[in-house]
C-alpha positions, 0 to 999 in steps of 0.5 A, a space after each residue: 743522922 750519922 755517916 762516914 766519909 771515904 776515909 772512915 771519919 764519922 760525921 753527925 748532921 742535924 737535918 729536918 730532911 727525913 726523906 733523904 738518906 745519909 748519903 744523899 745529905 752528905 752529897 748535898 752538903 758537898 755540892 753546897 760546899 763547892 758553891 760556897 768555895 766558888 763564892 769565896 774565890 769570887 769575893 777574893 779575886 773578882 772583888 764581887 762582894 755584892 750583886 746590886 742587880 735585880 734581874 738574873 741576866 744582869 747578875 750573870 752579866 756582872 759576873 761575866 764582866 768581873 771574870 773577863 776583867 780578872 782574866 785580862 788583869 792576870 794575863 798581863 802579869 805573866 812573864 813574856 806577855 805584854 799588855 798594850 798601854 
């Protein structure tokens, strides 16, 4: 399947989703790429390399705790803000 992006660059994608148009496939790929970038950011900044939890709610809790810890850590690094302790 061939499609052109907004800049006119040609992309060729191999897919077994013949029920979707080239535009639909490219939109799905872009959405998935954003998810991949989010996971890369989480691994680099939140040190979340593995989710060892079996339930969905526990996995969300682990991610929330990691984001809160990251926010607290980076808040203390800003000039003019002092963290207790």
